N, C-alpha and C positions, 0 to 999 in steps of 0.2 A: 227713364228709361225705353229701351228700341219698344215698338209694336210687339217684334219675335219673342222678344227674354217675357212678356205680356202673358203672348200665346200660349209660350210654353209655361209661363207659370200659372194658368188658368187650364191646361193639359196636368201639368202635376196633378193641381189641386179635384180634377176628373177623376182620371186614376184612384188615386187614394181615397176619394169615398165609395166608388168602385170596388176596389180588393177589402176596406173593411165591410160595403154589405154583401159577400162575399165570402168573407171570415164571418160571420151574424148568422148567417146562412149557412154554413156546414155548421158551426158549433146547437143552432138553432136538431141536425139535424141526428147529431150525435146524443144529442140530448135521449133524442125520442126513440136513440136506438135501434134509429136506420143506418144502413150501410151504403156511405158515398163514392163508396168504388163500383165503377164500372163494370160488369161481365165481359172480362177480356179472351173470352173464348168468342163473343159474339162481333164477325163479322161487320167491321163497319164503311160503307165506302164515301164519296165524294157526296152520292143525293141525299144520303143517311145525314148526312153534317159532320162525319165524324175524323174523329182526331187519332182516333186510335187508340195505339196504344205510348204514343205521349199522352194523353189527358186519361190514361190508364196510370200513371205511372206517377202526374201532377198529385189525381188525386188520392194516389194513397202514399204518397208523402207529407201532402196536407190534411189528409186523417190521423196518420202517425203523429208529424206535430201537434195537432191535437187531443192526441191519445195524451200527448206528454204534458199540455198542457194541465188536460183533468186531473190527471196522476199527481202533480206537483201540485194541483188544489187540495187534493186531500192532506198534504204536510211535509217539508222537504224533504229530499231526495237525494241521495249520490249519483254519478252517472251511477257506478254499476246494479244499483238499486233501480234504476231506469232502463237499465239492459234487460236486466232478470225480467221485471212486471211484464215489457214488453216484444221482448224477446224478440234483443233486438245487438248489428253488430254493434263494435265501444268507437268504431271507427262514423258510422254510420249518428249514434245516437250526439257525438260528438258535434256531430256537423247539422246537425238538425238543433241543439240546444245550444250553437253561437250563431245558428238565425235568431232565435226563437227570443234568444239575448238583443241580439240587433234589435228587433222588431216588439221592446219591453216585454213580453210579456211573461218574460221570467225573468233571473239574477240570477247569481251566480254568489254566496257568502265568504266571506273570507274562513271560513271555516270546511269553504271546497261543498255544502250543500248547495242545490238549487231550488229555486221557490217559485209559484208564479207570479206575479203582479195584480 
C-alpha cells in the first residue's frame, strides 16, 4: 500500500468518527428539546466565525433528518405520513429518506413502509 492510500484511509476514519460524534451531539440536543438551528436573522461576519446561511441550511436539513428518524422510531410509516407529520414536500422528503437509507439509519420494507434501524 502506498503511503498516500494509508493517509487517505486514516483521514476517512477520522472524518467518519467526527461525523458520528456530530450525529450523537445532535441527537442529544434534539432529545433534550433544544433547537439546533441558528437564528437566520442574526448577522454573522468573518470575525464571529460565521458560516451564515449555509450553516443555517445545513443545520436545518440535519434537524429535519433527525426528526424523520425520531418519527420512525415510533413505528413504521409511509412517505405520505412522514410528509404530513413534518409538513414537508414530497421531493424533499424523498431525498431525505434516500440519504438516511444510504447512511443506514432507516430502511424501506417491501410493503413500502419506512422504519428506523
